[in-house]
N, CA, C, O and the ligand as a Tripos MOL2 file, in Angstrom:
@<TRIPOS>MOLECULE
protein
  249   247    63     0     0
PROTEIN
NO_CHARGES

@<TRIPOS>ATOM
      1 N          43.6230   17.7590   13.3810 N.3       1 MET1
      2 CA         42.1970   18.0940   13.3720 C.3       1 MET1
      3 C          41.8860   19.0360   14.5270 C.2       1 MET1
      4 O          41.2000   20.0420   14.3440 O.2       1 MET1
      5 N          42.3870   18.7140   15.7140 N.am      2 ALA2
      6 CA         42.1180   19.5550   16.8840 C.3       2 ALA2
      7 C          42.6030   20.9740   16.6480 C.2       2 ALA2
      8 O          42.0000   21.9430   17.1090 O.2       2 ALA2
      9 N          43.7170   21.0750   15.9120 N.am      3 ARG3
     10 CA         44.2810   22.3890   15.6420 C.3       3 ARG3
     11 C          43.3320   23.1820   14.7450 C.2       3 ARG3
     12 O          43.1180   24.3750   14.9600 O.2       3 ARG3
     13 N          42.7660   22.5160   13.7420 N.am      4 ALA4
     14 CA         41.8510   23.1840   12.8140 C.3       4 ALA4
     15 C          40.5730   23.6100   13.5310 C.2       4 ALA4
     16 O          40.0280   24.6790   13.2580 O.2       4 ALA4
     17 N          40.0940   22.7580   14.4620 N.am      5 VAL5
     18 CA         38.8740   23.0680   15.2130 C.3       5 VAL5
     19 C          39.1150   24.2840   16.0980 C.2       5 VAL5
     20 O          38.2820   25.1860   16.1910 O.2       5 VAL5
     21 N          40.2640   24.2820   16.7370 N.am      6 ARG6
     22 CA         40.6080   25.4080   17.6240 C.3       6 ARG6
     23 C          40.6700   26.7050   16.8420 C.2       6 ARG6
     24 O          40.2280   27.7510   17.3180 O.2       6 ARG6
     25 N          41.2200   26.6320   15.6400 N.am      7 LYS7
     26 CA         41.3570   27.8250   14.8220 C.3       7 LYS7
     27 C          40.0360   28.2310   14.1820 C.2       7 LYS7
     28 O          39.8920   29.3540   13.6970 O.2       7 LYS7
     29 N          39.0710   27.3100   14.1840 N.am      8 GLY8
     30 CA         37.7870   27.6060   13.5790 C.3       8 GLY8
     31 C          37.8630   27.6900   12.0680 C.2       8 GLY8
     32 O          37.0220   28.3170   11.4250 O.2       8 GLY8
     33 N          38.8810   27.0520   11.5090 N.am      9 ASP9
     34 CA         39.0870   27.0640   10.0640 C.3       9 ASP9
     35 C          38.2440   25.9520    9.4340 C.2       9 ASP9
     36 O          38.6470   24.7890    9.4030 O.2       9 ASP9
     37 N          37.0760   26.3330    8.9380 N.am     10 SER10
     38 CA         36.1360   25.3150    8.4680 C.3      10 SER10
     39 C          36.6580   24.5740    7.2400 C.2      10 SER10
     40 O          36.3480   23.4010    7.0340 O.2      10 SER10
     41 N          37.4490   25.2680    6.4280 N.am     11 GLU11
     42 CA         37.9540   24.6160    5.2170 C.3      11 GLU11
     43 C          38.9220   23.4890    5.5610 C.2      11 GLU11
     44 O          38.7920   22.3680    5.0690 O.2      11 GLU11
     45 N          39.8820   23.8020    6.4060 N.am     12 SER12
     46 CA         40.8360   22.7600    6.7710 C.3      12 SER12
     47 C          40.1990   21.7780    7.7380 C.2      12 SER12
     48 O          40.6540   20.6400    7.8520 O.2      12 SER12
     49 N          39.1500   22.2010    8.4380 N.am     13 MET13
     50 CA         38.4390   21.2840    9.3240 C.3      13 MET13
     51 C          37.8060   20.1580    8.5180 C.2      13 MET13
     52 O          37.8760   18.9900    8.9000 O.2      13 MET13
     53 N          37.1880   20.5240    7.3980 N.am     14 GLY14
     54 CA         36.5890   19.5180    6.5330 C.3      14 GLY14
     55 C          37.6200   18.5260    6.0490 C.2      14 GLY14
     56 O          37.3700   17.3230    5.9650 O.2      14 GLY14
     57 N          38.7840   19.0590    5.7320 N.am     15 GLU15
     58 CA         39.8810   18.2030    5.2820 C.3      15 GLU15
     59 C          40.3090   17.2620    6.3920 C.2      15 GLU15
     60 O          40.4900   16.0630    6.1810 O.2      15 GLU15
     61 N          40.4640   17.8280    7.5710 N.am     16 GLU16
     62 CA         40.9330   17.0410    8.7080 C.3      16 GLU16
     63 C          39.9150   15.9870    9.1110 C.2      16 GLU16
     64 O          40.2830   14.8630    9.4520 O.2      16 GLU16
     65 N          38.6400   16.3430    9.0740 N.am     17 PHE17
     66 CA         37.5990   15.3740    9.4260 C.3      17 PHE17
     67 C          37.5970   14.2370    8.4230 C.2      17 PHE17
     68 O          37.3750   13.0810    8.7830 O.2      17 PHE17
     69 N          37.8450   14.5680    7.1580 N.am     18 GLY18
     70 CA         37.9350   13.5440    6.1200 C.3      18 GLY18
     71 C          39.0690   12.5810    6.4050 C.2      18 GLY18
     72 O          38.9310   11.3680    6.2460 O.2      18 GLY18
     73 N          40.2020   13.1430    6.8340 N.am     19 ASP19
     74 CA         41.3580   12.3200    7.1690 C.3      19 ASP19
     75 C          41.0330   11.3910    8.3290 C.2      19 ASP19
     76 O          41.3550   10.2030    8.3040 O.2      19 ASP19
     77 N          40.3920   11.9530    9.3440 N.am     20 VAL20
     78 CA         40.0590   11.1720   10.5340 C.3      20 VAL20
     79 C          39.0710   10.0590   10.1770 C.2      20 VAL20
     80 O          39.1760    8.9320   10.6610 O.2      20 VAL20
     81 N          38.1110   10.4060    9.3160 N.am     21 LEU21
     82 CA         37.1030    9.4240    8.9080 C.3      21 LEU21
     83 C          37.7500    8.2760    8.1420 C.2      21 LEU21
     84 O          37.4310    7.1070    8.3590 O.2      21 LEU21
     85 N          38.6640    8.6340    7.2440 N.am     22 ALA22
     86 CA         39.3700    7.6150    6.4630 C.3      22 ALA22
     87 C          40.1830    6.7250    7.3870 C.2      22 ALA22
     88 O          40.2310    5.5070    7.2140 O.2      22 ALA22
     89 N          40.8180    7.3430    8.3640 N.am     23 TRP23
     90 CA         41.6200    6.6030    9.3240 C.3      23 TRP23
     91 C          40.7240    5.6780   10.1540 C.2      23 TRP23
     92 O          41.0890    4.5410   10.4540 O.2      23 TRP23
     93 N          39.5560    6.1880   10.5120 N.am     24 LEU24
     94 CA         38.6050    5.4230   11.3130 C.3      24 LEU24
     95 C          38.1180    4.1990   10.5370 C.2      24 LEU24
     96 O          38.0220    3.1000   11.0850 O.2      24 LEU24
     97 N          37.8130    4.4060    9.2580 N.am     25 CYS25
     98 CA         37.3550    3.3110    8.4000 C.3      25 CYS25
     99 C          38.4150    2.2310    8.2980 C.2      25 CYS25
    100 O          38.1150    1.0390    8.3650 O.2      25 CYS25
    101 N          39.6590    2.6630    8.1340 N.am     26 THR26
    102 CA         40.7670    1.7210    8.0150 C.3      26 THR26
    103 C          40.9190    0.9330    9.3060 C.2      26 THR26
    104 O          41.0340   -0.2920    9.2990 O.2      26 THR26
    105 N          40.9180    1.6540   10.3990 N.am     27 LEU27
    106 CA         41.0830    1.0370   11.7090 C.3      27 LEU27
    107 C          39.9450    0.0450   11.9690 C.2      27 LEU27
    108 O          40.1750   -1.0520   12.4770 O.2      27 LEU27
    109 N          38.7290    0.4360   11.6180 N.am     28 ALA28
    110 CA         37.5620   -0.4050   11.8510 C.3      28 ALA28
    111 C          37.6760   -1.6970   11.0460 C.2      28 ALA28
    112 O          37.4030   -2.7800   11.5650 O.2      28 ALA28
    113 N          38.0760   -1.5850    9.7880 N.am     29 SER29
    114 CA         38.1470   -2.7700    8.9450 C.3      29 SER29
    115 C          39.2720   -3.6930    9.3910 C.2      29 SER29
    116 O          39.1760   -4.9130    9.2580 O.2      29 SER29
    117 N          40.3400   -3.1030    9.9200 N.am     30 ILE30
    118 CA         41.4490   -3.9140   10.4460 C.3      30 ILE30
    119 C          40.9440   -4.7920   11.5820 C.2      30 ILE30
    120 O          41.3600   -5.9420   11.7170 O.2      30 ILE30
    121 N          40.0510   -4.2500   12.3920 N.am     31 HIS31
    122 CA         39.5380   -4.9800   13.5480 C.3      31 HIS31
    123 C          38.2440   -5.7200   13.2310 C.2      31 HIS31
    124 O          37.5910   -6.2590   14.1240 O.2      31 HIS31
    125 N          37.8800   -5.7400   11.9490 N.am     32 GLY32
    126 CA         36.6930   -6.4910   11.5380 C.3      32 GLY32
    127 C          35.3930   -5.8490   11.9760 C.2      32 GLY32
    128 O          34.3690   -6.5220   12.0870 O.2      32 GLY32
    129 N          35.4310   -4.5500   12.2260 N.am     33 VAL33
    130 CA         34.2200   -3.8520   12.6430 C.3      33 VAL33
    131 C          33.5250   -3.2810   11.4120 C.2      33 VAL33
    132 O          34.1500   -2.6290   10.5760 O.2      33 VAL33
    133 N          32.2330   -3.5350   11.3160 N.am     34 GLU34
    134 CA         31.4680   -2.9310   10.2330 C.3      34 GLU34
    135 C          31.0710   -1.5320   10.6860 C.2      34 GLU34
    136 O          30.2020   -1.3590   11.5400 O.2      34 GLU34
    137 N          31.7250   -0.5450   10.0960 N.am     35 LEU35
    138 CA         31.4710    0.8310   10.5000 C.3      35 LEU35
    139 C          30.0180    1.2280   10.1970 C.2      35 LEU35
    140 O          29.3930    1.9880   10.9360 O.2      35 LEU35
    141 N          29.5140    0.6910    9.1000 N.am     36 GLU36
    142 CA         28.1280    0.9900    8.7210 C.3      36 GLU36
    143 C          27.1590    0.5220    9.8040 C.2      36 GLU36
    144 O          26.1590    1.1730   10.1060 O.2      36 GLU36
    145 N          27.5000   -0.6360   10.3750 N.am     37 GLU37
    146 CA         26.6510   -1.1870   11.4280 C.3      37 GLU37
    147 C          26.6850   -0.2870   12.6560 C.2      37 GLU37
    148 O          25.6670   -0.0030   13.2870 O.2      37 GLU37
    149 N          27.8940    0.1460   12.9630 N.am     38 ALA38
    150 CA         28.0710    1.0040   14.1270 C.3      38 ALA38
    151 C          27.3530    2.3340   13.9180 C.2      38 ALA38
    152 O          26.7160    2.8530   14.8340 O.2      38 ALA38
    153 N          27.4570    2.8760   12.7200 N.am     39 VAL39
    154 CA         26.7960    4.1410   12.4110 C.3      39 VAL39
    155 C          25.2840    3.9430   12.3640 C.2      39 VAL39
    156 O          24.5200    4.8190   12.7710 O.2      39 VAL39
    157 N          24.8600    2.7790   11.8620 N.am     40 GLY40
    158 CA         23.4430    2.4590   11.7360 C.3      40 GLY40
    159 C          22.7070    2.5080   13.0600 C.2      40 GLY40
    160 O          21.5010    2.7480   13.1130 O.2      40 GLY40
    161 N          23.4630    2.2730   14.1360 N.am     41 LYS41
    162 CA         22.8710    2.3240   15.4700 C.3      41 LYS41
    163 C          22.2790    3.6960   15.7450 C.2      41 LYS41
    164 O          21.3030    3.8390   16.4820 O.2      41 LYS41
    165 N          22.8950    4.7030   15.1340 N.am     42 TYR42
    166 CA         22.4710    6.0620   15.3950 C.3      42 TYR42
    167 C          21.7350    6.6930   14.2110 C.2      42 TYR42
    168 O          21.2740    7.8320   14.2840 O.2      42 TYR42
    169 N          21.6330    5.9250   13.1160 N.am     43 ALA43
    170 CA         21.0150    6.4700   11.9100 C.3      43 ALA43
    171 C          19.5460    6.8150   12.1500 C.2      43 ALA43
    172 O          19.0270    7.7710   11.5740 O.2      43 ALA43
    173 N          18.8800    6.0350   13.0000 N.am     44 ALA44
    174 CA         17.4650    6.2700   13.2650 C.3      44 ALA44
    175 C          17.2740    7.2250   14.4310 C.2      44 ALA44
    176 O          16.1710    7.3440   14.9650 O.2      44 ALA44
    177 N          18.3240    7.8950   14.8230 N.am     45 GLY45
    178 CA         18.2550    8.8140   15.9320 C.3      45 GLY45
    179 C          18.9270    8.2430   17.1630 C.2      45 GLY45
    180 O          19.3950    7.1040   17.1680 O.2      45 GLY45
    181 N          18.9640    9.0360   18.1800 N.am     46 CYS46
    182 CA         19.5830    8.6060   19.4280 C.3      46 CYS46
    183 C          18.8380    7.3970   19.9830 C.2      46 CYS46
    184 O          17.6090    7.4160   20.0540 O.2      46 CYS46
    185 N          19.5570    6.3390   20.3820 N.am     47 PRO47
    186 CA         18.8950    5.1590   20.9430 C.3      47 PRO47
    187 C          18.1750    5.4500   22.2540 C.2      47 PRO47
    188 O          17.3180    4.6790   22.6870 O.2      47 PRO47
    189 N          18.5230    6.5450   22.8680 N.am     48 LYS48
    190 CA         17.9500    6.8900   24.1710 C.3      48 LYS48
    191 C          16.6700    7.7100   24.0130 C.2      48 LYS48
    192 O          15.6150    7.3610   24.5420 O.2      48 LYS48
    193 N          16.7980    8.8230   23.2590 N.am     49 CYS49
    194 CA         15.6430    9.7200   23.1410 C.3      49 CYS49
    195 C          14.9770    9.6130   21.7730 C.2      49 CYS49
    196 O          13.8860   10.1450   21.5660 O.2      49 CYS49
    197 N          15.6390    8.9190   20.8320 N.am     50 GLY50
    198 CA         15.0620    8.7430   19.5040 C.3      50 GLY50
    199 C          15.1000    9.9910   18.6620 C.2      50 GLY50
    200 O          14.4950   10.0320   17.5910 O.2      50 GLY50
    201 N          15.7890   10.9970   19.1140 N.am     51 GLY51
    202 CA         15.8370   12.2690   18.4040 C.3      51 GLY51
    203 C          17.0530   12.4000   17.5080 C.2      51 GLY51
    204 O          18.1280   11.8880   17.8190 O.2      51 GLY51
    205 N          16.8710   13.0890   16.3930 N.am     52 THR52
    206 CA         17.9870   13.4280   15.5200 C.3      52 THR52
    207 C          17.9660   14.9280   15.2750 C.2      52 THR52
    208 O          17.0640   15.3740   14.5660 O.2      52 THR52
    209 N          18.8350   15.7140   15.7730 N.am     53 PRO53
    210 CA         19.9420   15.2790   16.6360 C.3      53 PRO53
    211 C          19.4580   14.8860   18.0330 C.2      53 PRO53
    212 O          18.3170   15.1410   18.4170 O.2      53 PRO53
    213 N          20.3470   14.2720   18.7540 N.am     54 CYS54
    214 CA         20.0150   13.8100   20.1000 C.3      54 CYS54
    215 C          19.4790   14.9650   20.9460 C.2      54 CYS54
    216 O          20.0300   16.0650   20.9490 O.2      54 CYS54
    217 N          18.3870   14.6820   21.6620 N.am     55 GLU55
    218 CA         17.7930   15.7180   22.5040 C.3      55 GLU55
    219 C          18.0030   15.4640   23.9880 C.2      55 GLU55
    220 O          17.4320   16.1320   24.8500 O.2      55 GLU55
    221 N          18.8580   14.4570   24.2550 N.am     56 CYS56
    222 CA         19.1620   14.1630   25.6480 C.3      56 CYS56
    223 C          19.8310   15.3800   26.2780 C.2      56 CYS56
    224 O          20.7880   15.9340   25.7380 O.2      56 CYS56
    225 N          19.3140   15.7720   27.4100 N.am     57 GLU57
    226 CA         19.9540   16.8500   28.1410 C.3      57 GLU57
    227 C          21.0720   16.2430   28.9580 C.2      57 GLU57
    228 O          20.8740   15.2740   29.6910 O.2      57 GLU57
    229 N          22.2550   16.8290   28.8220 N.am     58 GLU58
    230 CA         23.3840   16.2940   29.5590 C.3      58 GLU58
    231 C          23.1580   16.4900   31.0610 C.2      58 GLU58
    232 O          22.8200   17.5820   31.5170 O.2      58 GLU58
    233 N          23.3480   15.4280   31.8000 N.am     59 GLY59
    234 CA         23.1860   15.5000   33.2410 C.3      59 GLY59
    235 C          21.7590   15.2710   33.6860 C.2      59 GLY59
    236 O          21.4820   15.1770   34.8820 O.2      59 GLY59
    237 N          20.8340   15.1800   32.7110 N.am     60 GLU60
    238 CA         19.4320   14.9560   33.0610 C.3      60 GLU60
    239 C          19.1640   13.4590   33.1630 C.2      60 GLU60
    240 O          19.4450   12.7220   32.2170 O.2      60 GLU60
    241 N          18.6410   13.0060   34.2580 N.am     61 ALA61
    242 CA         18.3850   11.5810   34.4550 C.3      61 ALA61
    243 C          16.9540   11.2540   34.0690 C.2      61 ALA61
    244 O          15.9980   11.8040   34.6140 O.2      61 ALA61
    245 N          16.8350   10.3330   33.1030 N.am     62 ARG62
    246 CA         15.5000    9.9350   32.6870 C.3      62 ARG62
    247 C          15.3450    8.4430   32.7560 C.2      62 ARG62
    248 O          14.2780    7.9170   32.4400 O.2      62 ARG62
    249 ZN         19.5180   11.2970   22.9880 Zn       63 ZN63
@<TRIPOS>BOND
     1     1     2 1
     2     2     3 1
     3     3     4 2
     4     3     5 am
     5     5     6 1
     6     6     7 1
     7     7     8 2
     8     7     9 am
     9     9    10 1
    10    10    11 1
    11    11    12 2
    12    11    13 am
    13    13    14 1
    14    14    15 1
    15    15    16 2
    16    15    17 am
    17    17    18 1
    18    18    19 1
    19    19    20 2
    20    19    21 am
    21    21    22 1
    22    22    23 1
    23    23    24 2
    24    23    25 am
    25    25    26 1
    26    26    27 1
    27    27    28 2
    28    27    29 am
    29    29    30 1
    30    30    31 1
    31    31    32 2
    32    31    33 am
    33    33    34 1
    34    34    35 1
    35    35    36 2
    36    35    37 am
    37    37    38 1
    38    38    39 1
    39    39    40 2
    40    39    41 am
    41    41    42 1
    42    42    43 1
    43    43    44 2
    44    43    45 am
    45    45    46 1
    46    46    47 1
    47    47    48 2
    48    47    49 am
    49    49    50 1
    50    50    51 1
    51    51    52 2
    52    51    53 am
    53    53    54 1
    54    54    55 1
    55    55    56 2
    56    55    57 am
    57    57    58 1
    58    58    59 1
    59    59    60 2
    60    59    61 am
    61    61    62 1
    62    62    63 1
    63    63    64 2
    64    63    65 am
    65    65    66 1
    66    66    67 1
    67    67    68 2
    68    67    69 am
    69    69    70 1
    70    70    71 1
    71    71    72 2
    72    71    73 am
    73    73    74 1
    74    74    75 1
    75    75    76 2
    76    75    77 am
    77    77    78 1
    78    78    79 1
    79    79    80 2
    80    79    81 am
    81    81    82 1
    82    82    83 1
    83    83    84 2
    84    83    85 am
    85    85    86 1
    86    86    87 1
    87    87    88 2
    88    87    89 am
    89    89    90 1
    90    90    91 1
    91    91    92 2
    92    91    93 am
    93    93    94 1
    94    94    95 1
    95    95    96 2
    96    95    97 am
    97    97    98 1
    98    98    99 1
    99    99   100 2
   100    99   101 am
   101   101   102 1
   102   102   103 1
   103   103   104 2
   104   103   105 am
   105   105   106 1
   106   106   107 1
   107   107   108 2
   108   107   109 am
   109   109   110 1
   110   110   111 1
   111   111   112 2
   112   111   113 am
   113   113   114 1
   114   114   115 1
   115   115   116 2
   116   115   117 am
   117   117   118 1
   118   118   119 1
   119   119   120 2
   120   119   121 am
   121   121   122 1
   122   122   123 1
   123   123   124 2
   124   123   125 am
   125   125   126 1
   126   126   127 1
   127   127   128 2
   128   127   129 am
   129   129   130 1
   130   130   131 1
   131   131   132 2
   132   131   133 am
   133   133   134 1
   134   134   135 1
   135   135   136 2
   136   135   137 am
   137   137   138 1
   138   138   139 1
   139   139   140 2
   140   139   141 am
   141   141   142 1
   142   142   143 1
   143   143   144 2
   144   143   145 am
   145   145   146 1
   146   146   147 1
   147   147   148 2
   148   147   149 am
   149   149   150 1
   150   150   151 1
   151   151   152 2
   152   151   153 am
   153   153   154 1
   154   154   155 1
   155   155   156 2
   156   155   157 am
   157   157   158 1
   158   158   159 1
   159   159   160 2
   160   159   161 am
   161   161   162 1
   162   162   163 1
   163   163   164 2
   164   163   165 am
   165   165   166 1
   166   166   167 1
   167   167   168 2
   168   167   169 am
   169   169   170 1
   170   170   171 1
   171   171   172 2
   172   171   173 am
   173   173   174 1
   174   174   175 1
   175   175   176 2
   176   175   177 am
   177   177   178 1
   178   178   179 1
   179   179   180 2
   180   179   181 am
   181   181   182 1
   182   182   183 1
   183   183   184 2
   184   183   185 am
   185   185   186 1
   186   186   187 1
   187   187   188 2
   188   187   189 am
   189   189   190 1
   190   190   191 1
   191   191   192 2
   192   191   193 am
   193   193   194 1
   194   194   195 1
   195   195   196 2
   196   195   197 am
   197   197   198 1
   198   198   199 1
   199   199   200 2
   200   199   201 am
   201   201   202 1
   202   202   203 1
   203   203   204 2
   204   203   205 am
   205   205   206 1
   206   206   207 1
   207   207   208 2
   208   207   209 am
   209   209   210 1
   210   210   211 1
   211   211   212 2
   212   211   213 am
   213   213   214 1
   214   214   215 1
   215   215   216 2
   216   215   217 am
   217   217   218 1
   218   218   219 1
   219   219   220 2
   220   219   221 am
   221   221   222 1
   222   222   223 1
   223   223   224 2
   224   223   225 am
   225   225   226 1
   226   226   227 1
   227   227   228 2
   228   227   229 am
   229   229   230 1
   230   230   231 1
   231   231   232 2
   232   231   233 am
   233   233   234 1
   234   234   235 1
   235   235   236 2
   236   235   237 am
   237   237   238 1
   238   238   239 1
   239   239   240 2
   240   239   241 am
   241   241   242 1
   242   242   243 1
   243   243   244 2
   244   243   245 am
   245   245   246 1
   246   246   247 1
   247   247   248 2
@<TRIPOS>SUBSTRUCTURE
     1 MET1         2 RESIDUE 1 A MET
     2 ALA2         6 RESIDUE 1 A ALA
     3 ARG3        10 RESIDUE 1 A ARG
     4 ALA4        14 RESIDUE 1 A ALA
     5 VAL5        18 RESIDUE 1 A VAL
     6 ARG6        22 RESIDUE 1 A ARG
     7 LYS7        26 RESIDUE 1 A LYS
     8 GLY8        30 RESIDUE 1 A GLY
     9 ASP9        34 RESIDUE 1 A ASP
    10 SER10       38 RESIDUE 1 A SER
    11 GLU11       42 RESIDUE 1 A GLU
    12 SER12       46 RESIDUE 1 A SER
    13 MET13       50 RESIDUE 1 A MET
    14 GLY14       54 RESIDUE 1 A GLY
    15 GLU15       58 RESIDUE 1 A GLU
    16 GLU16       62 RESIDUE 1 A GLU
    17 PHE17       66 RESIDUE 1 A PHE
    18 GLY18       70 RESIDUE 1 A GLY
    19 ASP19       74 RESIDUE 1 A ASP
    20 VAL20       78 RESIDUE 1 A VAL
    21 LEU21       82 RESIDUE 1 A LEU
    22 ALA22       86 RESIDUE 1 A ALA
    23 TRP23       90 RESIDUE 1 A TRP
    24 LEU24       94 RESIDUE 1 A LEU
    25 CYS25       98 RESIDUE 1 A CYS
    26 THR26      102 RESIDUE 1 A THR
    27 LEU27      106 RESIDUE 1 A LEU
    28 ALA28      110 RESIDUE 1 A ALA
    29 SER29      114 RESIDUE 1 A SER
    30 ILE30      118 RESIDUE 1 A ILE
    31 HIS31      122 RESIDUE 1 A HIS
    32 GLY32      126 RESIDUE 1 A GLY
    33 VAL33      130 RESIDUE 1 A VAL
    34 GLU34      134 RESIDUE 1 A GLU
    35 LEU35      138 RESIDUE 1 A LEU
    36 GLU36      142 RESIDUE 1 A GLU
    37 GLU37      146 RESIDUE 1 A GLU
    38 ALA38      150 RESIDUE 1 A ALA
    39 VAL39      154 RESIDUE 1 A VAL
    40 GLY40      158 RESIDUE 1 A GLY
    41 LYS41      162 RESIDUE 1 A LYS
    42 TYR42      166 RESIDUE 1 A TYR
    43 ALA43      170 RESIDUE 1 A ALA
    44 ALA44      174 RESIDUE 1 A ALA
    45 GLY45      178 RESIDUE 1 A GLY
    46 CYS46      182 RESIDUE 1 A CYS
    47 PRO47      186 RESIDUE 1 A PRO
    48 LYS48      190 RESIDUE 1 A LYS
    49 CYS49      194 RESIDUE 1 A CYS
    50 GLY50      198 RESIDUE 1 A GLY
    51 GLY51      202 RESIDUE 1 A GLY
    52 THR52      206 RESIDUE 1 A THR
    53 PRO53      210 RESIDUE 1 A PRO
    54 CYS54      214 RESIDUE 1 A CYS
    55 GLU55      218 RESIDUE 1 A GLU
    56 CYS56      222 RESIDUE 1 A CYS
    57 GLU57      226 RESIDUE 1 A GLU
    58 GLU58      230 RESIDUE 1 A GLU
    59 GLY59      234 RESIDUE 1 A GLY
    60 GLU60      238 RESIDUE 1 A GLU
    61 ALA61      242 RESIDUE 1 A ALA
    62 ARG62      246 RESIDUE 1 A ARG
    63 ZN63       249 GROUP 0 **** ****
């Protein structure tokens, strides 16, 4: 995946992200983690600023 990102190849990037996502789902279920729950934390926006996408400025202390 990192190789595809570096190359900026969006087609293979989509493929690679799919692979990573599938791997993540498998790993999560092995450890009994509900991925939906984890994703749901951010579904309503950033827990910090409530923005989607996150509007937190990096390095900004609030
Ligand atoms: Zn934020």
